[in-house]
C-alpha positions as CSV (number, residue, x, y, z in Angstrom):
1,M,-8.3,-36.1,26.6
2,S,-11.7,-35.6,28.6
3,E,-14.9,-35.2,27.4
4,P,-15.8,-32.3,24.8
5,V,-16.9,-29.0,26.5
6,R,-19.0,-26.2,25.3
7,I,-17.6,-22.7,25.5
8,L,-20.2,-20.4,27.1
9,R,-19.2,-17.3,27.3
10,I,-15.2,-15.2,27.4
11,A,-13.5,-14.7,31.2
12,A,-12.1,-11.5,32.1
13,G,-8.5,-12.4,31.1
14,G,-9.8,-13.8,27.9
15,D,-10.0,-17.2,28.7
16,G,-13.3,-19.0,27.4
17,V,-15.3,-20.3,30.2
18,G,-17.0,-23.7,30.0
19,K,-18.5,-26.9,32.4
20,L,-16.3,-30.4,33.0
21,I,-18.6,-33.2,33.5
22,D,-18.2,-32.7,37.3
23,G,-19.5,-29.3,37.4
24,R,-16.5,-27.3,37.8
25,T,-15.8,-24.1,35.5
26,V,-12.8,-24.7,33.2
27,F,-11.0,-22.2,31.8
28,V,-9.9,-22.5,28.4
29,P,-7.5,-20.0,26.2
30,R,-7.8,-19.3,22.9
31,T,-11.5,-20.2,22.6
32,A,-14.9,-18.3,21.3
33,P,-17.8,-18.8,22.7
34,G,-20.0,-21.6,21.3
35,D,-17.1,-23.7,20.6
36,L,-16.9,-27.1,21.0
37,V,-13.7,-28.3,22.1
38,G,-11.7,-31.4,22.9
39,L,-9.2,-30.4,25.9
40,T,-5.8,-31.2,27.1
41,E,-3.5,-30.2,29.9
42,V,-6.5,-30.5,32.0
43,R,-5.3,-28.7,35.4
44,P,-8.0,-29.3,38.5
45,S,-7.7,-27.4,41.6
46,K,-10.7,-27.9,44.2
47,S,-13.6,-25.6,42.6
48,F,-12.2,-25.1,39.2
49,A,-9.9,-26.2,36.5
50,R,-7.3,-25.0,34.0
51,A,-7.1,-26.5,30.3
52,R,-5.9,-25.9,26.8
53,M,-7.8,-26.9,23.4
54,G,-6.5,-30.0,21.9
55,S,-9.2,-30.1,19.1
56,L,-11.8,-27.9,17.8
57,I,-14.4,-30.1,17.3
58,E,-17.4,-27.3,16.2
59,S,-16.7,-23.4,15.7
60,G,-18.5,-20.7,17.2
61,T,-19.9,-18.2,15.2
62,G,-17.6,-15.3,16.6
63,R,-14.4,-17.3,15.3
64,T,-12.1,-16.2,13.0
65,T,-8.5,-16.5,11.5
66,P,-5.8,-14.5,13.5
67,R,-3.9,-12.1,11.3
68,C,-0.6,-12.4,13.5
69,R,1.9,-15.2,12.5
70,H,2.5,-15.3,16.2
71,Y,-0.9,-15.9,17.3
72,E,-0.9,-19.6,16.6
73,T,2.7,-20.5,15.7
74,D,4.4,-19.3,19.0
75,D,1.3,-19.0,21.2
76,C,1.7,-15.5,22.1
77,G,0.2,-14.3,25.0
78,G,0.8,-10.4,23.8
79,C,-2.7,-10.4,22.4
80,Q,-6.1,-12.8,23.5
81,L,-8.5,-12.3,21.4
82,Q,-7.3,-12.2,17.5
83,H,-9.2,-15.4,16.9
84,L,-12.4,-13.7,17.5
85,D,-14.3,-11.2,15.5
86,S,-14.8,-7.3,16.2
87,P,-17.8,-7.3,17.4
88,S,-17.6,-10.4,20.0
89,Q,-14.5,-9.1,21.1
90,R,-16.1,-5.8,22.1
91,E,-18.7,-7.8,23.6
92,A,-16.6,-9.7,25.4
93,R,-14.7,-6.5,26.8
94,R,-18.4,-5.2,27.8
95,G,-19.1,-8.3,29.4
96,A,-15.3,-8.2,31.8
97,V,-16.5,-4.5,32.7
98,G,-20.5,-5.5,33.9
99,D,-19.5,-8.8,35.4
100,A,-17.0,-7.3,37.6
101,L,-19.3,-4.3,38.4
102,R,-22.4,-7.0,39.4
103,R,-20.1,-9.5,41.0
104,I,-17.5,-7.4,42.8
105,G,-18.9,-4.0,42.9
106,H,-22.4,-5.1,43.8
107,Q,-24.0,-2.9,41.3
108,A,-27.3,-3.5,39.6
109,V,-25.8,-2.4,36.5
110,V,-26.1,-4.1,32.6
111,D,-22.7,-4.3,30.6
112,P,-22.1,-0.7,29.6
113,E,-21.8,0.8,26.5
114,L,-18.3,0.6,24.7
115,E,-16.6,3.1,22.3
116,A,-14.9,1.3,19.6
117,S,-11.6,2.5,18.7
118,P,-11.3,3.6,14.9
119,D,-7.8,1.4,14.9
120,E,-7.9,-2.7,15.4
121,W,-4.7,-2.7,14.5
122,T,-1.4,-1.0,14.4
123,Y,-2.2,1.2,17.0
124,R,0.0,0.4,20.0
125,T,3.0,2.9,20.6
126,K,4.7,1.0,22.9
127,I,6.0,-2.3,23.5
128,T,8.2,-4.2,26.2
129,L,10.4,-7.1,24.5
130,A,11.6,-9.7,27.0
131,V,14.6,-11.0,26.3
132,R,16.0,-15.1,26.9
133,P,18.9,-15.4,29.2
134,D,21.0,-16.4,26.4
135,G,20.3,-13.7,24.7
136,R,19.3,-15.6,21.5
137,A,15.5,-14.7,21.5
138,I,14.2,-11.2,22.0
139,G,10.4,-10.9,22.0
140,L,7.3,-11.9,23.7
141,H,5.9,-14.5,26.2
142,P,3.7,-17.6,25.4
143,V,0.8,-17.9,26.9
144,N,1.0,-18.8,30.6
145,Q,4.6,-19.0,30.4
146,P,6.5,-16.2,31.6
147,K,9.7,-17.9,31.3
148,R,9.9,-18.7,28.0
149,V,10.5,-15.7,25.1
150,F,10.0,-16.4,21.6
151,D,12.2,-14.0,19.0
152,L,9.5,-11.8,17.8
153,A,9.5,-10.6,13.8
154,Q,6.3,-8.5,13.7
155,C,3.4,-7.2,16.1
156,E,0.6,-6.2,14.5
157,I,-0.8,-4.1,16.7
158,L,2.1,-2.3,17.0
159,V,2.0,1.4,15.1
160,A,4.0,1.0,11.8
161,P,7.2,3.4,12.5
162,L,7.6,1.0,15.8
163,Q,7.6,-1.7,13.4
164,R,9.9,-0.2,11.1
165,L,12.5,0.4,13.6
166,W,12.3,-3.3,15.3
167,A,12.9,-4.8,11.5
168,A,15.8,-2.3,11.1
169,M,17.6,-3.8,14.9
170,R,16.7,-7.4,14.7
171,D,19.6,-7.3,12.2
172,Q,21.9,-4.9,14.4
173,R,21.8,-7.5,17.5
174,A,25.4,-7.8,18.0
175,L,25.5,-3.9,18.8
176,F,22.6,-4.0,22.0
177,A,23.9,-3.3,25.2
178,P,25.8,-6.2,27.1
179,G,23.7,-7.9,29.9
180,L,20.5,-7.0,28.3
181,E,17.3,-7.5,30.4
182,Q,14.2,-5.8,28.1
183,V,14.0,-3.9,25.5
184,V,11.2,-1.2,25.0
185,L,10.3,0.4,21.7
186,R,8.4,3.6,21.7
187,L,6.8,6.2,19.8
188,D,6.3,9.7,21.5
189,R,3.0,12.4,20.9
190,E,5.7,14.4,18.2
191,G,6.4,10.8,15.9
192,G,9.7,10.8,17.0
193,C,11.2,6.8,18.0
194,H,12.5,6.0,21.2
195,V,14.4,2.4,22.1
196,L,15.2,1.9,25.9
197,F,17.5,-0.8,26.9
198,R,17.4,-2.6,30.3
199,T,20.5,-4.2,31.2
200,R,21.3,-6.5,34.4
201,A,24.2,-4.5,35.1
202,E,26.5,-1.4,34.1
203,E,28.9,-2.6,32.0
204,V,30.8,-0.8,28.8
205,W,28.7,-0.4,26.0
206,N,31.2,-0.1,22.7
207,G,28.0,-0.7,20.0
208,V,25.8,2.4,20.9
209,A,27.4,4.9,18.2
210,R,27.4,2.2,15.5
211,L,23.6,0.9,16.4
212,D,23.0,4.8,16.4
213,Q,24.3,5.3,12.8
214,A,22.9,1.8,11.2
215,L,19.2,2.9,12.5
216,R,20.2,6.3,10.8
217,N,21.1,4.4,7.5
218,A,18.0,2.5,7.2
219,G,15.8,5.4,7.8
220,T,14.3,4.4,11.4
221,P,16.5,7.0,13.4
222,A,15.7,6.8,17.3
223,V,17.2,8.2,20.4
224,I,18.7,5.7,22.2
225,W,18.4,5.0,25.9
226,W,20.4,2.8,28.4
227,E,18.6,1.9,32.0
228,P,21.3,0.2,34.0
229,P,20.0,-1.3,36.9
230,G,18.9,0.8,39.8
231,G,19.7,3.7,37.5
232,A,17.4,6.1,35.8
233,A,17.2,6.1,32.3
234,R,19.9,8.0,30.3
235,A,19.5,9.6,26.8
236,L,22.9,8.4,24.6
237,A,22.1,9.0,21.1
238,G,19.7,11.3,19.1
239,A,18.2,13.2,21.9
240,K,17.6,17.0,21.3
241,E,16.2,17.5,25.0
242,P,15.8,15.7,27.9
243,Y,12.7,13.5,27.7
244,P,11.7,10.6,30.1
245,A,11.2,7.8,28.1
246,T,9.8,5.7,31.1
247,V,7.5,8.1,31.9
248,F,3.7,6.5,31.7
249,E,1.6,7.3,28.6
250,Q,-1.2,5.2,27.5
251,I,0.0,3.4,24.5
252,H,-2.8,4.4,22.5
253,P,-3.1,7.9,22.6
254,V,-6.4,8.5,20.5
255,M,-8.7,6.2,22.4
256,G,-7.0,7.4,25.7
257,D,-7.6,11.0,25.0
258,R,-11.2,10.4,24.5
259,A,-11.8,8.2,27.7
260,R,-10.0,11.2,29.2
261,A,-12.2,13.9,27.7
262,F,-15.3,11.8,28.7
263,A,-14.3,11.8,32.4
264,L,-13.3,15.4,32.5
265,G,-16.9,16.0,30.2
266,L,-18.4,14.3,33.3
267,L,-16.9,16.3,36.2
268,Q,-18.3,19.9,34.4
269,P,-18.9,22.6,35.2
270,V,-15.7,23.2,36.7
271,R,-14.8,26.8,36.7
272,G,-14.5,28.0,40.3
273,R,-14.1,24.9,41.9
274,H,-11.4,23.2,43.7
275,V,-10.4,19.7,41.9
276,W,-8.0,17.0,43.1
277,D,-6.3,15.3,40.0
278,L,-4.7,12.0,41.6
279,Y,-2.5,9.6,39.8
280,A,-2.0,12.9,37.6
281,G,0.5,11.2,35.2
282,I,2.5,14.2,32.9
283,G,-0.4,16.1,33.4
284,E,-2.8,16.4,30.8
285,S,-6.2,16.7,33.2
286,T,-4.6,19.3,35.4
287,Q,-3.7,21.6,32.2
288,W,-7.6,20.9,31.0
289,L,-8.9,21.7,34.2
290,V,-6.7,24.9,34.7
291,D,-7.8,26.2,31.3
292,E,-10.9,25.6,32.5
293,G,-11.1,27.7,35.2
294,A,-10.6,25.3,38.4
295,S,-8.1,25.3,40.8
296,V,-6.4,22.1,41.3
297,E,-4.0,19.9,43.3
298,S,-2.2,17.6,41.3
299,V,-0.5,14.2,43.0
300,E,1.8,12.4,41.2
301,V,4.3,9.9,42.4
302,D,6.8,10.0,39.4
303,P,9.1,13.3,39.8
304,R,9.7,12.8,36.1
305,A,6.4,12.7,35.1
306,V,5.8,15.9,37.4
307,S,8.5,17.4,36.2
308,V,7.0,17.1,32.2
309,A,4.1,18.5,33.4
310,E,5.7,21.2,34.8
311,R,7.4,22.1,31.8
312,R,4.3,21.6,29.5
313,G,1.5,22.8,31.4
314,P,0.7,26.0,33.2
315,G,1.9,27.3,36.7
316,A,-1.0,29.3,37.9
317,G,-3.8,28.0,39.9
318,V,-1.8,24.4,40.2
319,T,-0.7,22.9,43.2
320,R,1.6,19.8,42.3
321,H,2.8,16.8,44.6
322,A,5.3,14.1,43.9
323,A,4.3,11.9,45.8
324,R,2.3,8.8,46.5
325,V,-1.2,9.6,46.6
326,E,-2.0,7.6,49.9
327,D,1.0,9.9,51.5
328,A,-0.5,13.0,49.8
329,I,-4.1,13.1,50.1
330,S,-4.5,14.0,54.0
331,T,-2.9,17.3,53.2
332,L,-4.7,18.1,50.5
333,H,-8.1,21.0,50.7
334,A,-11.3,19.9,50.9
335,P,-12.3,19.1,47.0
336,A,-15.7,19.8,45.1
337,L,-14.5,17.5,42.5
338,V,-12.1,14.6,42.1
339,L,-10.3,12.9,39.4
340,A,-8.6,9.7,39.7
341,N,-6.8,7.4,37.5
342,P,-5.1,5.0,39.3
343,P,-2.9,2.2,38.0
344,R,-4.0,-1.4,37.6
345,A,-4.4,-2.5,41.2
346,G,-6.4,0.7,41.7
347,M,-6.1,2.4,45.1
348,A,-4.8,1.6,48.3
349,P,-7.6,1.4,51.3
350,G,-6.6,4.9,52.8
351,V,-6.7,6.7,49.5
352,V,-10.6,5.2,49.1
353,E,-11.4,6.1,53.1
354,R,-10.3,9.4,52.4
355,L,-12.7,9.8,49.0
356,A,-15.3,8.5,51.2
357,R,-15.4,11.0,53.7
358,S,-14.0,14.2,50.8
359,G,-17.6,15.6,50.5
360,A,-16.7,15.4,46.5
361,E,-20.2,16.5,44.6
362,R,-18.4,14.2,41.8
363,I,-16.2,11.4,41.6
364,G,-14.4,10.2,38.1
365,Y,-12.7,7.0,38.1
366,I,-10.8,6.2,35.2
367,S,-9.8,2.3,35.3
368,C,-7.9,0.0,33.5
369,D,-9.1,-2.7,35.1
370,P,-12.8,-3.5,35.8
371,A,-11.8,-6.0,39.0
372,T,-10.0,-3.4,40.9
373,L,-12.9,-0.5,39.6
374,A,-15.8,-2.8,41.0
375,R,-13.5,-3.5,44.3
376,D,-13.1,0.2,44.9
377,I,-16.5,1.2,44.0
378,A,-18.1,-1.3,46.7
379,R,-15.6,0.5,49.3
380,L,-16.8,3.8,48.4
381,A,-20.3,3.5,50.3
382,P,-21.4,7.0,50.5
383,Y,-21.6,7.2,47.0
384,R,-23.1,5.6,43.9
385,L,-22.2,4.7,40.5
386,T,-24.7,7.0,37.8
387,T,-22.4,6.8,34.8
388,V,-20.2,3.9,33.1
389,R,-18.8,4.0,29.9
390,A,-16.2,1.3,28.7
391,F,-13.5,2.6,25.8
392,D,-11.1,0.1,23.3
393,L,-8.0,1.3,24.0
394,F,-6.7,-2.6,23.6
395,P,-8.4,-4.1,20.7
396,Q,-7.3,-7.7,19.8
397,T,-6.8,-8.2,23.9
398,A,-9.0,-8.7,27.0
399,H,-7.8,-5.5,28.7
400,V,-10.4,-2.7,28.5
401,E,-10.8,1.0,29.9
402,T,-13.2,2.3,31.8
403,V,-14.9,5.4,33.1
404,A,-16.9,5.7,36.0
405,L,-19.1,8.6,37.4
406,L,-19.8,8.7,41.4
407,E,-22.0,10.9,43.6
408,P,-23.3,11.0,46.8
409,A,-25.9,8.2,47.1
């Protein structure tokens, strides 16, 4: 075991950051600012090192006892910050955004305000469970061990209906789809439960009817979906109408709605303006913009999400493109305003270049990754960052949602 290390802060991914005796930065999971720790499993590279906490010599002021049984017993990697109290977690997430904007985005900003979540537990409306190749464990991966899977009993950040559904399902594994690769549990906006079985092969599934009945008998009915390799998800039991269970939606709807409302508010006034809604998903923002009197061109790569948007939202005033943003953006009419909500990887270079030349008066950017947000802002040189706010969509984890407003420099 090496010399003890004092943890100075929390890095963007949730690891504690300290300094080795030779001056190299070391990243240590499950540590808190102020902790004095003995290290084990030190893995040095040229300019930094990674390690695990071998012993806790002194506790930092923000350390607390994790609520989840799996966090320490199974070293669950689904959450990264359960060992920190709420104020310390929020400071870590604010710091991740501010650090990325300064270091990567070259912005002279302080750590942004963070809007706290009213629910720090039982908020997550979707979970994807991995399956061990031998089928004997279905759950999540330990920290930094993507090839291992521990058997999940209960996830403390999962909404209660899905916790009850998983408790009922665990006793029915013999009825699960053969060749199972992943199990996805999801709660829709209307309160209905869904379970999606992703498989490695398209084999005959004889247990689906019995599984459906078992879940009904347990008082946890769910729409049962099956997605074979290379195929679309199909509902096999419990569906009243087609609903694409794999379409992206925020896993914390309350806070997702708040972030979107804040971003849309930054674009006001929109009446009579032409707006691009990029990475539009199932069209909630598009519908709001049209209701407020804007004309909208929306772009979404997932045709299933576009179909949902068409069924749920107005058609007048909207032109929808089922395409990649980088393919469609050159065909769009000049915008007065832009709303972009890209995936974690951020925007492709061609999209950033087109936005920089768009002439838009304001660009609202919703991001789930501070690093790619900061990178894209740095590339949008004709625009300057005028507003930024973080939103606590993912309590107990190191992830954070950020809304930024860009205006001509």
